VOBA-32464 format. One record per residue (C-alpha): residue number from 1; chain; x, y, z. Coordinates in nm, 3 decimals. Layout:
N
R    nr   kette         u         v         w
R   NUM       A         X         Y         Z
...
END
This chain:
328
R    nr   kette         u         v         w
R     1       A    15.617     2.884    16.811
R     2       A    15.473     2.992    17.201
R     3       A    15.805     3.156    17.260
R     4       A    15.890     3.334    16.957
R     5       A    15.847     3.711    16.950
R     6       A    15.879     3.982    16.659
R     7       A    15.924     4.393    16.751
R     8       A    15.828     4.688    16.579
R     9       A    15.924     5.036    16.601
R    10       A    15.725     5.341    16.486
R    11       A    16.023     5.609    16.479
R    12       A    15.912     6.004    16.427
R    13       A    16.060     6.310    16.511
R    14       A    15.857     6.379    16.835
R    15       A    15.858     6.041    16.977
R    16       A    15.944     5.639    16.942
R    17       A    15.732     5.350    17.011
R    18       A    15.831     5.025    17.023
R    19       A    15.609     4.698    17.072
R    20       A    15.683     4.361    17.112
R    21       A    15.415     4.083    16.981
R    22       A    15.359     3.715    17.022
R    23       A    15.258     3.520    16.683
R    24       A    14.933     3.541    16.786
R    25       A    14.888     3.879    16.841
R    26       A    14.944     3.952    17.205
R    27       A    15.100     4.255    17.295
R    28       A    15.360     4.138    17.559
R    29       A    15.585     4.447    17.590
R    30       A    15.578     4.824    17.443
R    31       A    15.840     5.099    17.512
R    32       A    15.842     5.476    17.413
R    33       A    16.133     5.716    17.388
R    34       A    16.177     6.059    17.272
R    35       A    16.228     6.130    16.903
R    36       A    16.444     5.913    16.707
R    37       A    16.394     6.026    16.311
R    38       A    16.803     6.048    16.220
R    39       A    16.723     6.306    15.978
R    40       A    16.569     6.563    16.233
R    41       A    16.818     6.433    16.513
R    42       A    17.124     6.306    16.399
R    43       A    17.165     5.956    16.388
R    44       A    17.361     5.926    16.732
R    45       A    17.064     6.056    16.917
R    46       A    16.799     5.858    16.702
R    47       A    16.992     5.554    16.811
R    48       A    17.004     5.641    17.141
R    49       A    16.607     5.736    17.157
R    50       A    16.561     5.384    16.972
R    51       A    16.781     5.193    17.232
R    52       A    16.560     5.348    17.534
R    53       A    16.232     5.226    17.341
R    54       A    16.374     4.887    17.280
R    55       A    16.482     4.844    17.638
R    56       A    16.147     4.975    17.763
R    57       A    15.970     4.711    17.549
R    58       A    16.161     4.424    17.642
R    59       A    16.199     4.482    18.024
R    60       A    16.042     4.177    18.097
R    61       A    16.128     3.945    17.824
R    62       A    16.435     3.751    17.671
R    63       A    16.526     3.929    17.376
R    64       A    16.681     3.607    17.201
R    65       A    16.342     3.515    17.170
R    66       A    16.287     3.776    16.886
R    67       A    16.327     3.653    16.580
R    68       A    16.226     3.943    16.351
R    69       A    16.171     4.317    16.368
R    70       A    16.061     4.596    16.150
R    71       A    16.150     5.003    16.176
R    72       A    15.929     5.252    16.014
R    73       A    16.050     5.607    15.989
R    74       A    16.007     5.885    15.757
R    75       A    16.342     5.881    15.549
R    76       A    16.397     5.510    15.543
R    77       A    16.563     5.542    15.226
R    78       A    16.834     5.808    15.354
R    79       A    16.885     5.580    15.646
R    80       A    16.960     5.251    15.448
R    81       A    17.199     5.485    15.195
R    82       A    17.379     5.630    15.520
R    83       A    17.687     5.356    15.640
R    84       A    17.727     5.568    15.974
R    85       A    17.342     5.576    16.054
R    86       A    17.297     5.245    15.931
R    87       A    17.539     5.131    16.202
R    88       A    17.444     5.316    16.457
R    89       A    17.108     5.153    16.452
R    90       A    17.275     4.830    16.418
R    91       A    17.460     4.894    16.721
R    92       A    17.141     5.000    16.911
R    93       A    16.991     4.691    16.799
R    94       A    17.267     4.495    16.936
R    95       A    17.298     4.722    17.243
R    96       A    16.925     4.592    17.345
R    97       A    17.009     4.260    17.318
R    98       A    16.840     4.146    16.978
R    99       A    17.032     3.915    16.759
R   100       A    16.772     3.898    16.474
R   101       A    16.782     4.099    16.145
R   102       A    16.533     4.402    16.083
R   103       A    16.394     4.554    15.794
R   104       A    16.354     4.939    15.753
R   105       A    16.004     5.032    15.591
R   106       A    15.894     5.389    15.528
R   107       A    15.673     5.552    15.786
R   108       A    15.383     5.563    15.498
R   109       A    15.381     5.187    15.484
R   110       A    15.338     5.144    15.828
R   111       A    15.071     5.402    15.851
R   112       A    14.935     5.165    15.582
R   113       A    14.983     4.857    15.736
R   114       A    14.805     4.978    16.032
R   115       A    14.511     5.054    15.835
R   116       A    14.452     4.762    15.606
R   117       A    14.623     4.397    15.549
R   118       A    14.499     4.450    15.168
R   119       A    14.848     4.379    15.004
R   120       A    14.735     4.662    14.745
R   121       A    14.581     4.989    14.844
R   122       A    14.673     5.386    14.907
R   123       A    14.769     5.579    15.201
R   124       A    14.692     5.941    15.226
R   125       A    14.881     6.108    15.553
R   126       A    14.840     6.465    15.677
R   127       A    14.985     6.597    15.959
R   128       A    15.266     6.843    15.942
R   129       A    15.340     6.770    15.593
R   130       A    15.111     6.566    15.331
R   131       A    15.184     6.236    15.101
R   132       A    14.997     6.016    14.914
R   133       A    15.155     5.645    14.843
R   134       A    15.025     5.355    14.635
R   135       A    15.104     5.037    14.791
R   136       A    15.119     4.700    14.589
R   137       A    15.228     4.371    14.717
R   138       A    15.292     4.569    15.097
R   139       A    15.570     4.786    14.931
R   140       A    15.554     5.126    14.868
R   141       A    15.498     5.163    14.512
R   142       A    15.434     5.511    14.347
R   143       A    15.408     5.833    14.575
R   144       A    15.251     6.172    14.522
R   145       A    15.353     6.513    14.670
R   146       A    15.548     6.468    15.039
R   147       A    15.746     6.760    14.806
R   148       A    15.836     6.957    15.163
R   149       A    15.670     7.256    15.255
R   150       A    15.868     7.479    15.002
R   151       A    15.714     7.310    14.681
R   152       A    15.447     7.104    14.812
R   153       A    15.273     6.947    15.123
R   154       A    14.936     7.080    14.972
R   155       A    14.627     7.042    15.226
R   156       A    14.894     6.941    15.529
R   157       A    14.906     7.158    15.874
R   158       A    15.170     7.364    15.755
R   159       A    14.961     7.456    15.442
R   160       A    14.685     7.522    15.642
R   161       A    14.898     7.757    15.881
R   162       A    15.061     7.965    15.617
R   163       A    14.738     7.962    15.440
R   164       A    14.548     8.129    15.763
R   165       A    14.835     8.437    15.745
R   166       A    14.772     8.478    15.419
R   167       A    14.409     8.547    15.468
R   168       A    14.502     8.737    15.784
R   169       A    14.719     8.943    15.580
R   170       A    14.486     9.005    15.288
R   171       A    14.230     9.156    15.552
R   172       A    14.501     9.388    15.706
R   173       A    14.546     9.518    15.337
R   174       A    14.208     9.602    15.213
R   175       A    14.145     9.721    15.591
R   176       A    13.876     9.442    15.693
R   177       A    13.809     9.376    15.989
R   178       A    13.960     9.030    16.089
R   179       A    13.730     8.778    16.159
R   180       A    13.750     8.479    16.449
R   181       A    14.020     8.325    16.246
R   182       A    14.220     8.586    16.184
R   183       A    14.168     8.737    16.515
R   184       A    14.324     8.416    16.659
R   185       A    14.627     8.400    16.426
R   186       A    14.679     8.757    16.511
R   187       A    14.695     8.712    16.833
R   188       A    14.903     8.407    16.872
R   189       A    15.146     8.559    16.630
R   190       A    15.187     8.896    16.808
R   191       A    15.044     8.869    17.159
R   192       A    14.754     9.070    17.080
R   193       A    14.474     9.122    16.804
R   194       A    14.517     9.497    16.836
R   195       A    14.562     9.653    16.532
R   196       A    14.776     9.962    16.461
R   197       A    14.647    10.289    16.356
R   198       A    14.851    10.234    16.041
R   199       A    14.740     9.889    15.951
R   200       A    15.073     9.829    15.729
R   201       A    15.239     9.836    16.052
R   202       A    15.085     9.543    16.171
R   203       A    15.122     9.348    15.854
R   204       A    15.527     9.430    15.878
R   205       A    15.531     9.279    16.269
R   206       A    15.341     8.979    16.107
R   207       A    15.570     8.939    15.823
R   208       A    15.880     8.986    16.041
R   209       A    15.766     8.741    16.366
R   210       A    15.709     8.466    16.063
R   211       A    16.022     8.508    15.889
R   212       A    16.222     8.497    16.180
R   213       A    16.114     8.140    16.290
R   214       A    16.169     7.844    16.064
R   215       A    15.885     7.820    15.761
R   216       A    15.794     7.474    15.925
R   217       A    15.688     7.627    16.275
R   218       A    15.351     7.767    16.073
R   219       A    15.189     7.430    16.126
R   220       A    15.150     7.537    16.457
R   221       A    14.870     7.758    16.333
R   222       A    14.655     7.453    16.179
R   223       A    14.486     7.373    16.503
R   224       A    14.351     7.747    16.488
R   225       A    14.221     7.680    16.142
R   226       A    14.069     7.314    16.266
R   227       A    13.903     7.460    16.562
R   228       A    13.716     7.785    16.398
R   229       A    13.572     7.523    16.125
R   230       A    13.459     7.314    16.393
R   231       A    13.263     7.651    16.491
R   232       A    13.150     7.706    16.117
R   233       A    13.381     8.005    16.104
R   234       A    13.363     8.109    15.735
R   235       A    13.736     8.164    15.622
R   236       A    13.832     7.818    15.826
R   237       A    13.536     7.644    15.650
R   238       A    13.680     7.732    15.339
R   239       A    14.041     7.656    15.398
R   240       A    13.942     7.293    15.536
R   241       A    13.762     7.266    15.178
R   242       A    14.028     7.382    14.990
R   243       A    14.279     7.147    15.197
R   244       A    14.074     6.822    15.129
R   245       A    14.039     6.895    14.777
R   246       A    14.425     6.929    14.762
R   247       A    14.469     6.580    14.952
R   248       A    14.208     6.405    14.727
R   249       A    14.400     6.553    14.430
R   250       A    14.777     6.418    14.550
R   251       A    14.588     6.093    14.552
R   252       A    14.409     6.130    14.228
R   253       A    14.780     6.138    14.068
R   254       A    14.870     5.782    14.143
R   255       A    14.552     5.618    14.209
R   256       A    14.299     5.493    13.901
R   257       A    13.964     5.629    13.885
R   258       A    13.792     5.294    13.897
R   259       A    14.029     5.163    14.150
R   260       A    13.835     4.966    14.480
R   261       A    14.137     4.893    14.686
R   262       A    14.169     5.025    15.059
R   263       A    14.229     5.388    15.120
R   264       A    14.418     5.447    15.439
R   265       A    14.414     5.808    15.617
R   266       A    14.695     5.853    15.879
R   267       A    14.846     6.178    16.017
R   268       A    14.701     6.362    16.325
R   269       A    14.495     6.573    16.128
R   270       A    14.326     6.267    15.930
R   271       A    14.304     6.043    16.209
R   272       A    14.150     6.248    16.499
R   273       A    13.785     6.367    16.478
R   274       A    13.857     6.695    16.262
R   275       A    13.653     6.888    16.018
R   276       A    13.961     6.797    15.776
R   277       A    13.925     6.440    15.818
R   278       A    13.532     6.454    15.744
R   279       A    13.603     6.646    15.475
R   280       A    13.839     6.405    15.322
R   281       A    13.657     6.118    15.387
R   282       A    13.352     6.279    15.178
R   283       A    13.643     6.355    14.909
R   284       A    13.746     6.001    14.906
R   285       A    13.427     5.845    14.889
R   286       A    13.312     6.075    14.593
R   287       A    13.601     5.966    14.368
R   288       A    13.629     5.627    14.504
R   289       A    13.278     5.516    14.630
R   290       A    13.366     5.155    14.602
R   291       A    13.685     5.166    14.800
R   292       A    13.672     5.071    15.173
R   293       A    13.806     5.333    15.383
R   294       A    14.034     5.278    15.699
R   295       A    14.203     5.482    15.955
R   296       A    14.556     5.429    16.053
R   297       A    14.638     5.284    16.407
R   298       A    14.900     5.169    16.599
R   299       A    15.202     5.224    16.397
R   300       A    15.440     5.015    16.619
R   301       A    15.232     4.737    16.628
R   302       A    15.174     4.756    16.236
R   303       A    15.566     4.730    16.210
R   304       A    15.569     4.412    16.418
R   305       A    15.307     4.259    16.186
R   306       A    15.491     4.361    15.897
R   307       A    15.780     4.169    16.077
R   308       A    15.583     3.872    16.164
R   309       A    15.370     3.824    15.840
R   310       A    15.673     3.692    15.632
R   311       A    15.789     3.437    15.880
R   312       A    15.673     3.060    15.788
R   313       A    15.507     3.023    16.112
R   314       A    15.253     3.232    16.022
R   315       A    14.977     3.085    15.773
R   316       A    14.727     3.346    15.844
R   317       A    14.872     3.712    15.800
R   318       A    14.524     3.829    15.782
R   319       A    14.371     3.696    16.079
R   320       A    14.668     3.823    16.273
R   321       A    14.606     4.182    16.154
R   322       A    14.211     4.111    16.236
R   323       A    14.317     4.043    16.620
R   324       A    14.576     4.292    16.612
R   325       A    14.330     4.591    16.457
R   326       A    13.976     4.481    16.549
R   327       A    13.817     4.758    16.403
R   328       A    13.992     4.834    16.103
END
């Protein structure tokens, strides 16, 4: 047991992180690489980033000491259903010197595990997109939203960005002087806050700028909403309140009204100290006053914990979790 290790990976669209742990909870190796999500980058590139992160985490370790591993990523089901993608990940695993099996889990489950060791609960994630999942026996059970930018993801960074542009366009339509948020959005999109003598020309320019880009890029405007709300800008404050209500509603689709299991908040908009995080906490506390409210932490360490908890040597998974995440 003293020589036994597990390894976990948190694979995202912009970064891949790996953590090697002892079975007593010591972090003995970490690695980081670029985005490794095969849906976003293709299986070969994703596997290359996976290998880079693994090699860095195992640089000073004997990989044969690793007896189990977990990979957490969005679209885990797609990887498991894609023989070529799974083969690329298998090869990267082997090239890193690992001979143990590994499990693939959704990033939502890993986010939940980074906030709670309880077998049952709920995770709500809001970043570029938004998704809610019910967890049962540390497996994903029911899921709400996560429907993508076209059909859902309400309350997400994309949603906030899109709504901020819609408010700007409404101001221009009625000839209202844009407020601080609309002015910031207009400047970001067009490089200037100047409105044409014929406001419709500015409307057309905004529309053309937005439609020339990938729709998901509207999420890049979310920080303007968050910042403006922090300064009590009325439109931004209203958008934050609406987003929080949408996110709470997505939770209510799958979480019973009398549930007392933990709720874990994940994603950049909810783990940082943002007005949206505060508003969502208030909504969750109002709907489920007896539920412990947690914040997601280190996803790579949580993935490693998921790998460790099923090992016969780990007799108290909750104690191991408490050592890894003492504040959760």
